Z-matrix of the N, CA and C atoms (Angstrom, degrees):
N
C 1 1.421
C 2 1.588 1 113.07
N 3 1.252 2 119.69 1 134.72
C 4 1.473 3 125.32 2 -175.49
C 5 1.515 4 103.52 3 -106.09
N 6 1.350 5 111.12 4 122.73
C 7 1.425 6 122.50 5 179.20
C 8 1.494 7 111.57 6 -123.68
N 9 1.374 8 112.75 7 128.44
C 10 1.607 9 113.90 8 168.41
C 11 1.397 10 108.88 9 -96.15
N 12 1.389 11 111.08 10 134.96
C 13 1.470 12 118.35 11 -179.94
C 14 1.473 13 109.56 12 -123.23
N 15 1.370 14 122.84 13 136.01
C 16 1.328 15 126.19 14 -175.73
C 17 1.562 16 112.02 15 -166.11
N 18 1.394 17 113.83 16 155.83
C 19 1.476 18 113.96 17 170.61
C 20 1.593 19 104.30 18 -112.97
N 21 1.333 20 115.45 19 130.12
C 22 1.465 21 119.28 20 -171.48
C 23 1.510 22 107.63 21 -131.92
N 24 1.477 23 111.05 22 150.89
C 25 1.333 24 120.59 23 172.63
C 26 1.506 25 113.19 24 -81.62
N 27 1.421 26 120.94 25 171.17
C 28 1.427 27 119.66 26 172.25
C 29 1.447 28 118.82 27 -53.15
N 30 1.347 29 119.73 28 -27.78
C 31 1.448 30 125.88 29 178.85
C 32 1.482 31 109.53 30 -92.69
N 33 1.236 32 122.28 31 12.07
C 34 1.567 33 130.13 32 -176.43
C 35 1.438 34 109.15 33 72.80
N 36 1.315 35 126.53 34 9.51
C 37 1.412 36 123.75 35 178.81
C 38 1.543 37 112.41 36 -65.21
N 39 1.356 38 113.99 37 137.80
C 40 1.441 39 115.62 38 179.04
C 41 1.558 40 115.84 39 -124.03
N 42 1.373 41 114.52 40 -16.18
C 43 1.418 42 116.32 41 179.20
C 44 1.537 43 113.85 42 -163.94
N 45 1.300 44 112.17 43 169.50
C 46 1.478 45 122.05 44 175.40
C 47 1.566 46 109.94 45 -146.05
N 48 1.266 47 113.43 46 126.88
C 49 1.475 48 122.20 47 178.53
C 50 1.532 49 109.73 48 51.32
N 51 1.386 50 116.46 49 46.37
C 52 1.429 51 124.78 50 176.65
C 53 1.501 52 113.63 51 62.50
N 54 1.259 53 117.51 52 34.29
C 55 1.513 54 123.26 53 174.56
C 56 1.443 55 107.96 54 -134.37
N 57 1.278 56 113.40 55 148.71
C 58 1.546 57 116.69 56 172.79
C 59 1.530 58 110.80 57 -64.77
N 60 1.386 59 110.50 58 155.56
C 61 1.450 60 113.62 59 -177.10
C 62 1.562 61 112.06 60 -87.51
N 63 1.253 62 118.23 61 -21.35
C 64 1.443 63 120.98 62 -178.48
C 65 1.600 64 112.04 63 -130.29
N 66 1.266 65 113.72 64 147.79
C 67 1.477 66 123.27 65 172.38
C 68 1.557 67 103.52 66 -104.44
N 69 1.255 68 120.66 67 98.72
C 70 1.416 69 124.71 68 -176.85
C 71 1.603 70 109.86 69 -120.45
N 72 1.273 71 112.41 70 96.35
C 73 1.584 72 115.63 71 -175.96
C 74 1.534 73 108.73 72 -56.42
N 75 1.226 74 126.90 73 -42.87
C 76 1.530 75 125.09 74 -178.03
C 77 1.545 76 107.26 75 -68.09
N 78 1.354 77 120.80 76 -36.79
C 79 1.409 78 119.92 77 177.10
C 80 1.635 79 109.86 78 -62.26
N 81 1.297 80 116.21 79 -42.92
C 82 1.444 81 124.60 80 -179.42
C 83 1.535 82 106.58 81 -64.74
N 84 1.306 83 124.85 82 -37.49
C 85 1.378 84 123.51 83 176.45
C 86 1.426 85 113.84 84 -66.71
N 87 1.457 86 118.55 85 -39.72
C 88 1.342 87 126.20 86 179.09
C 89 1.557 88 108.43 87 -62.68
N 90 1.337 89 113.12 88 -48.88
C 91 1.562 90 122.04 89 -179.29
C 92 1.585 91 106.67 90 -52.12
N 93 1.374 92 115.55 91 -49.42
C 94 1.377 93 117.70 92 -175.12
C 95 1.497 94 111.64 93 -65.58
N 96 1.254 95 114.69 94 -44.80
C 97 1.565 96 121.55 95 -179.51
C 98 1.511 97 115.10 96 -57.49
N 99 1.440 98 110.53 97 -40.38
C 100 1.490 99 117.71 98 -178.99
C 101 1.597 100 113.04 99 -77.08
N 102 1.385 101 111.69 100 -35.41
C 103 1.530 102 112.61 101 -170.35
C 104 1.578 103 112.21 102 -96.33
N 105 1.276 104 115.60 103 -17.96
C 106 1.514 105 116.38 104 -179.21
C 107 1.485 106 111.36 105 -58.84
N 108 1.390 107 113.95 106 129.23
C 109 1.507 108 118.38 107 178.40
C 110 1.509 109 113.42 108 89.62
N 111 1.328 110 114.47 109 -0.44
C 112 1.517 111 123.08 110 179.64
C 113 1.447 112 115.22 111 -118.59
N 114 1.299 113 116.25 112 -177.51
C 115 1.478 114 121.89 113 171.66
C 116 1.465 115 116.48 114 -91.10
N 117 1.354 116 117.02 115 135.49
C 118 1.501 117 118.45 116 172.92
C 119 1.506 118 103.84 117 -119.62
N 120 1.319 119 111.66 118 136.98
C 121 1.374 120 123.34 119 176.96
C 122 1.494 121 107.96 120 -115.45
N 123 1.369 122 113.68 121 139.64
C 124 1.557 123 119.41 122 -174.68
C 125 1.521 124 109.95 123 -153.15
N 126 1.238 125 113.10 124 156.69
C 127 1.519 126 117.62 125 167.19
C 128 1.549 127 113.69 126 -76.20
N 129 1.277 128 113.85 127 171.48
C 130 1.461 129 120.01 128 -177.12
C 131 1.477 130 109.68 129 -60.57
N 132 1.333 131 117.95 130 -52.30
C 133 1.436 132 121.46 131 -176.45
C 134 1.491 133 114.32 132 -64.05
N 135 1.313 134 118.82 133 -30.80
C 136 1.537 135 121.82 134 170.17
C 137 1.554 136 107.36 135 -64.19
N 138 1.307 137 123.33 136 -47.91
C 139 1.423 138 123.97 137 179.26
C 140 1.486 139 108.97 138 -59.93
N 141 1.317 140 118.24 139 -44.40
C 142 1.554 141 117.07 140 179.78
C 143 1.466 142 114.78 141 -66.56
N 144 1.379 143 116.19 142 -20.98
C 145 1.469 144 113.89 143 176.45
C 146 1.506 145 113.22 144 -86.06
N 147 1.306 146 119.81 145 -6.59
C 148 1.456 147 119.79 146 178.44
C 149 1.575 148 109.06 147 -69.32
N 150 1.320 149 116.03 148 129.95
C 151 1.516 150 118.05 149 -173.79
C 152 1.444 151 114.90 150 -64.13
N 153 1.348 152 117.50 151 -30.81
C 154 1.511 153 118.39 152 -178.12
C 155 1.504 154 114.22 153 -123.17
N 156 1.416 155 116.57 154 25.90
C 157 1.406 156 122.12 155 178.06
C 158 1.552 157 110.81 156 73.31
N 159 1.348 158 115.69 157 -143.15
C 160 1.474 159 119.99 158 -166.86
C 161 1.513 160 109.46 159 -59.10
N 162 1.273 161 119.45 160 137.62
C 163 1.384 162 125.54 161 -179.90
C 164 1.540 163 113.67 162 -72.75
N 165 1.394 164 117.12 163 121.28
C 166 1.439 165 119.31 164 -174.77
C 167 1.522 166 117.94 165 -61.46
N 168 1.301 167 117.51 166 151.64
C 169 1.421 168 124.45 167 179.42
C 170 1.475 169 118.08 168 58.66
N 171 1.353 170 114.05 169 27.81
C 172 1.491 171 124.08 170 173.75
C 173 1.559 172 112.01 171 -140.76
N 174 1.223 173 116.35 172 153.49
C 175 1.467 174 119.80 173 171.18
C 176 1.488 175 104.94 174 -82.95
N 177 1.373 176 114.08 175 116.04
C 178 1.520 177 123.16 176 176.58
C 179 1.485 178 110.66 177 -92.02
N 180 1.377 179 114.97 178 126.48
C 181 1.427 180 120.84 179 176.73
C 182 1.513 181 106.13 180 -124.14
N 183 1.333 182 117.32 181 121.76
C 184 1.451 183 124.54 182 178.09
C 185 1.619 184 108.29 183 -107.70
N 186 1.248 185 111.79 184 133.85
C 187 1.449 186 120.93 185 170.97
C 188 1.447 187 113.34 186 -90.00
N 189 1.327 188 121.57 187 116.64
C 190 1.428 189 122.65 188 178.07
C 191 1.459 190 111.84 189 -156.20
N 192 1.359 191 118.30 190 131.22
C 193 1.399 192 122.14 191 -179.03
C 194 1.514 193 111.90 192 -83.90
N 195 1.346 194 117.45 193 -9.13
C 196 1.397 195 120.12 194 175.18
C 197 1.597 196 115.23 195 -84.67
N 198 1.370 197 115.67 196 -8.08
C 199 1.452 198 121.53 197 179.20
C 200 1.459 199 114.93 198 47.44
N 201 1.309 200 114.52 199 34.77
C 202 1.467 201 126.72 200 173.86
C 203 1.583 202 105.24 201 -68.87
N 204 1.418 203 116.07 202 151.56
C 205 1.333 204 122.45 203 176.12
C 206 1.538 205 111.96 204 -71.89
N 207 1.335 206 115.57 205 127.96
C 208 1.423 207 116.64 206 173.46
C 209 1.574 208 110.60 207 -126.49
N 210 1.391 209 117.37 208 99.67
C 211 1.427 210 126.60 209 -167.00
C 212 1.537 211 105.64 210 -45.21
N 213 1.385 212 111.22 211 135.21
C 214 1.457 213 117.27 212 172.84
C 215 1.547 214 117.32 213 76.03
N 216 1.401 215 110.37 214 6.13
C 217 1.473 216 114.40 215 -175.12
C 218 1.519 217 113.20 216 -126.03
N 219 1.318 218 116.83 217 156.55
C 220 1.457 219 120.26 218 168.67
C 221 1.439 220 106.70 219 -95.79
N 222 1.381 221 121.17 220 138.59
C 223 1.410 222 126.09 221 -179.13
C 224 1.527 223 115.22 222 -110.07
N 225 1.264 224 120.45 223 129.05
C 226 1.441 225 122.16 224 170.66
C 227 1.639 226 110.26 225 -128.33
N 228 1.358 227 107.66 226 154.43
C 229 1.410 228 109.07 227 -176.75
C 230 1.574 229 116.49 228 -79.92
N 231 1.323 230 114.23 229 -10.23
C 232 1.444 231 118.28 230 -174.30
C 233 1.529 232 106.27 231 -155.22
N 234 1.378 233 112.70 232 158.28
C 235 1.430 234 121.39 233 -178.50
C 236 1.637 235 111.61 234 -67.68
N 237 1.247 236 118.15 235 -34.89
C 238 1.506 237 116.56 236 176.92
C 239 1.507 238 109.39 237 -67.32
N 240 1.241 239 120.83 238 -45.50
C 241 1.515 240 121.75 239 176.41
C 242 1.483 241 110.59 240 -55.83
N 243 1.329 242 116.56 241 -45.09
C 244 1.446 243 120.32 242 -177.33
C 245 1.585 244 111.83 243 -60.80
N 246 1.431 245 112.19 244 -40.28
C 247 1.422 246 116.24 245 -173.51
C 248 1.531 247 106.68 246 -76.40
N 249 1.387 248 119.83 247 -30.13
C 250 1.433 249 119.58 248 176.33
C 251 1.511 250 112.75 249 -69.36
N 252 1.332 251 118.44 250 -18.23
C 253 1.434 252 115.94 251 -178.51
C 254 1.584 253 110.37 252 -84.09
N 255 1.344 254 115.16 253 -3.32
C 256 1.449 255 121.16 254 -177.91
C 257 1.559 256 113.75 255 -87.72
N 258 1.261 257 117.32 256 144.43
C 259 1.454 258 115.89 257 177.14
C 260 1.564 259 112.47 258 -71.64
N 261 1.310 260 119.46 259 155.85
C 262 1.412 261 119.59 260 -179.72
C 263 1.571 262 116.38 261 -55.21
N 264 1.348 263 115.07 262 -35.85
C 265 1.416 264 123.94 263 -177.96
C 266 1.476 265 114.86 264 -90.76
N 267 1.296 266 118.65 265 9.31
C 268 1.486 267 127.09 266 -178.92
C 269 1.407 268 113.22 267 -78.96
N 270 1.339 269 124.06 268 127.87
C 271 1.473 270 125.10 269 175.01
C 272 1.571 271 108.74 270 -85.85
N 273 1.393 272 113.17 271 116.66
C 274 1.446 273 118.36 272 -174.95
C 275 1.505 274 112.38 273 -110.26
N 276 1.319 275 117.62 274 130.79
C 277 1.472 276 124.19 275 178.86
C 278 1.458 277 112.39 276 -110.03
N 279 1.289 278 121.98 277 114.43
C 280 1.401 279 123.44 278 170.41
C 281 1.500 280 115.45 279 -80.30
N 282 1.326 281 116.40 280 116.37
C 283 1.564 282 115.08 281 -169.03
C 284 1.472 283 111.17 282 -113.43
N 285 1.287 284 122.99 283 11.40
C 286 1.413 285 121.51 284 172.19
C 287 1.564 286 118.35 285 126.18
N 288 1.189 287 121.13 286 179.78
C 289 1.430 288 130.66 287 -8.71
C 290 1.536 289 113.73 288 -85.21
N 291 1.378 290 113.93 289 -157.16
C 292 1.525 291 119.53 290 -172.52
C 293 1.481 292 114.04 291 -52.36
N 294 1.301 293 118.87 292 -44.51
C 295 1.483 294 115.99 293 -176.09
C 296 1.512 295 110.36 294 -75.91
N 297 1.253 296 120.92 295 -29.08
C 298 1.447 297 120.71 296 172.43
C 299 1.618 298 115.52 297 -64.63
N 300 1.455 299 108.30 298 -38.25
C 301 1.415 300 116.02 299 175.04
C 302 1.539 301 110.73 300 -61.80
N 303 1.320 302 115.27 301 -43.45
C 304 1.490 303 115.90 302 -179.36
C 305 1.497 304 111.61 303 -67.12
N 306 1.260 305 122.72 304 -41.41
C 307 1.422 306 124.22 305 173.04
C 308 1.485 307 113.18 306 -56.78
N 309 1.256 308 118.61 307 -40.33
C 310 1.413 309 126.36 308 -166.85
C 311 1.513 310 113.94 309 -83.35
N 312 1.356 311 116.15 310 -16.07
C 313 1.484 312 120.59 311 -177.56
C 314 1.584 313 111.13 312 -55.55
N 315 1.275 314 116.50 313 -43.74
C 316 1.480 315 120.65 314 -179.63
C 317 1.487 316 116.63 315 -62.54
N 318 1.399 317 113.24 316 -22.75
C 319 1.572 318 117.82 317 -174.67
C 320 1.580 319 107.40 318 -100.15
N 321 1.368 320 116.08 319 -21.08
C 322 1.416 321 116.62 320 -171.08
C 323 1.551 322 117.13 321 -68.54
N 324 1.320 323 114.38 322 149.67
C 325 1.500 324 123.16 323 178.27
C 326 1.515 325 108.62 324 -102.09
N 327 1.308 326 116.60 325 -30.16
C 328 1.553 327 122.78 326 -171.86
C 329 1.434 328 107.55 327 -151.08
N 330 1.354 329 110.46 328 148.06
C 331 1.490 330 121.67 329 166.78
C 332 1.488 331 111.47 330 -113.19
N 333 1.335 332 116.87 331 129.85
C 334 1.506 333 119.35 332 174.59
C 335 1.580 334 104.69 333 -114.87
N 336 1.269 335 116.60 334 97.51
C 337 1.432 336 123.53 335 -176.10
C 338 1.573 337 114.49 336 -106.93
N 339 1.134 338 116.04 337 141.91
C 340 1.457 339 127.66 338 170.32
C 341 1.529 340 102.51 339 -103.03
N 342 1.399 341 113.81 340 101.62
C 343 1.504 342 117.48 341 178.63
C 344 1.576 343 108.53 342 -94.96
N 345 1.418 344 111.97 343 118.42
C 346 1.399 345 118.16 344 -177.59
C 347 1.532 346 105.46 345 -99.29
N 348 1.346 347 116.71 346 137.13
C 349 1.312 348 125.76 347 -171.68
C 350 1.539 349 104.89 348 -90.15
N 351 1.291 350 118.75 349 73.64
C 352 1.442 351 128.16 350 178.08
C 353 1.560 352 110.45 351 -162.26
N 354 1.286 353 115.43 352 157.21
C 355 1.374 354 122.25 353 173.49
C 356 1.515 355 105.56 354 -126.36
N 357 1.474 356 117.19 355 113.46
C 358 1.380 357 122.32 356 -170.81
C 359 1.560 358 111.24 357 -70.52
N 360 1.333 359 123.68 358 149.44
C 361 1.360 360 125.19 359 172.29
C 362 1.458 361 115.03 360 -62.09
N 363 1.395 362 115.19 361 -35.94
C 364 1.560 363 118.70 362 -177.83
C 365 1.500 364 105.45 363 -128.13
N 366 1.333 365 123.66 364 138.17
C 367 1.401 366 131.48 365 168.85
C 368 1.426 367 110.68 366 -151.90
N 369 1.270 368 124.80 367 146.45
C 370 1.427 369 121.85 368 168.38
C 371 1.524 370 110.24 369 -135.70
N 372 1.248 371 122.43 370 13.04
C 373 1.473 372 128.54 371 174.23
C 374 1.499 373 111.89 372 -131.03
N 375 1.218 374 122.09 373 132.27
C 376 1.515 375 123.34 374 -173.79
C 377 1.414 376 111.18 375 -135.30
N 378 1.278 377 121.50 376 146.10
C 379 1.414 378 133.54 377 173.80
C 380 1.510 379 113.18 378 -72.69
N 381 1.237 380 125.13 379 137.63
C 382 1.502 381 125.94 380 -180.00
C 383 1.484 382 112.25 381 -62.96
N 384 1.306 383 114.22 382 155.71
C 385 1.448 384 119.35 383 176.37
C 386 1.528 385 112.39 384 -55.90
N 387 1.319 386 119.91 385 133.17
C 388 1.474 387 119.21 386 176.17
C 389 1.566 388 107.66 387 -129.07
N 390 1.359 389 120.23 388 27.68
C 391 1.393 390 119.16 389 -178.92
C 392 1.560 391 115.33 390 -66.47
N 393 1.321 392 113.26 391 -10.95
C 394 1.434 393 117.75 392 175.86
C 395 1.553 394 114.30 393 -93.75
N 396 1.318 395 117.25 394 15.19
C 397 1.514 396 124.00 395 176.71
C 398 1.569 397 101.82 396 -112.63
N 399 1.446 398 104.12 397 154.44
C 400 1.456 399 118.63 398 -176.07
C 401 1.536 400 112.36 399 -111.72
N 402 1.336 401 110.18 400 136.11
C 403 1.610 402 116.49 401 178.87
C 404 1.521 403 104.81 402 -70.57
N 405 1.382 404 110.50 403 131.36
C 406 1.440 405 120.32 404 165.41
C 407 1.444 406 118.22 405 -108.60
N 408 1.354 407 118.11 406 -21.68
C 409 1.456 408 121.51 407 167.63
C 410 1.488 409 108.55 408 -156.26
N 411 1.315 410 115.75 409 158.23
C 412 1.569 411 123.41 410 -179.30
C 413 1.483 412 107.75 411 -154.73
N 414 1.412 413 113.39 412 129.61
C 415 1.423 414 119.37 413 -179.54
C 416 1.492 415 107.20 414 -126.76
N 417 1.359 416 117.76 415 107.57
C 418 1.412 417 121.27 416 -172.42
C 419 1.593 418 111.41 417 -85.36
N 420 1.278 419 116.68 418 151.71
C 421 1.500 420 124.77 419 -179.73
C 422 1.505 421 111.79 420 -139.99
N 423 1.297 422 115.75 421 134.72
C 424 1.488 423 121.60 422 -178.89
C 425 1.478 424 103.21 423 -86.11
N 426 1.391 425 116.47 424 158.62
C 427 1.524 426 119.67 425 169.45
C 428 1.414 427 111.04 426 -56.04
N 429 1.375 428 115.49 427 153.98
C 430 1.421 429 122.91 428 174.62
C 431 1.499 430 110.99 429 -142.78
N 432 1.358 431 115.27 430 -166.13
C 433 1.506 432 114.65 431 177.20
C 434 1.506 433 113.84 432 -68.49
N 435 1.319 434 120.82 433 -17.71
C 436 1.390 435 126.95 434 175.76
C 437 1.522 436 119.66 435 -107.17
N 438 1.252 437 118.30 436 -5.48
C 439 1.400 438 124.67 437 177.90
C 440 1.506 439 110.61 438 -134.16
N 441 1.318 440 117.33 439 113.43
C 442 1.564 441 120.23 440 -168.10
C 443 1.612 442 110.08 441 -78.17
N 444 1.297 443 114.89 442 -17.97
C 445 1.524 444 117.71 443 -176.36
C 446 1.533 445 112.17 444 -127.01
N 447 1.287 446 117.11 445 151.84
C 448 1.497 447 119.08 446 168.86
C 449 1.516 448 110.05 447 -57.42
N 450 1.220 449 114.66 448 146.58
C 451 1.486 450 117.96 449 179.31
C 452 1.584 451 109.80 450 -147.94
N 453 1.261 452 118.55 451 166.19
C 454 1.444 453 122.97 452 174.29
C 455 1.474 454 110.29 453 -144.75
N 456 1.327 455 115.21 454 142.78
C 457 1.470 456 123.38 455 170.76
C 458 1.476 457 105.00 456 -88.36
N 459 1.351 458 121.68 457 113.95
C 460 1.496 459 121.85 458 -174.97
C 461 1.560 460 103.64 459 -130.70
N 462 1.347 461 112.03 460 129.22
C 463 1.505 462 123.14 461 176.42
C 464 1.498 463 106.67 462 -108.53
N 465 1.343 464 110.39 463 141.83
C 466 1.475 465 125.59 464 -174.53
C 467 1.470 466 112.00 465 -122.16
N 468 1.259 467 121.37 466 154.04
C 469 1.488 468 131.30 467 157.45
C 470 1.534 469 109.95 468 -133.30
N 471 1.348 470 111.73 469 167.29
C 472 1.406 471 117.17 470 -177.74
C 473 1.537 472 107.49 471 -67.87
N 474 1.376 473 119.74 472 142.59
C 475 1.389 474 122.16 473 177.62
C 476 1.548 475 105.21 474 -68.71
N 477 1.351 476 114.62 475 145.18
C 478 1.446 477 115.95 476 176.73
C 479 1.523 478 112.48 477 -75.93
N 480 1.230 479 117.04 478 135.38
C 481 1.583 480 120.97 479 -175.64
C 482 1.448 481 109.45 480 -83.03
């Protein structure tokens, strides 16, 4: 199964200057719970933005045309090559950035989004349109001392044609 996972604002913004827009401890816990033990696929800039490099207890796959060495990662020049390297029973999580999300939409079975009820003042990276996907579950959360904005964990599948 191929799942795209992201935290997005109301306007589908996901980042600014190669940084996430939101620090959401509950989103990070969910991300870790969902992706641990599985494969995560990311672009080079996403990998370079990780504070400690390769994510532990996961197969890390980096997409890079420069074929640079990324410690603890498998490197492929394109998304289709990376996906072909995976076993049929492997759970794959696409974790960013914006161009990788755009490319992966055609292959994805599921979206696991954290939808933040906010529109940031500045953003330069956006999640692709997903209006043709259908909600299968949603868990809403109010702001608290660690989360400045209301947010929801929302899972989607493709709408039946």
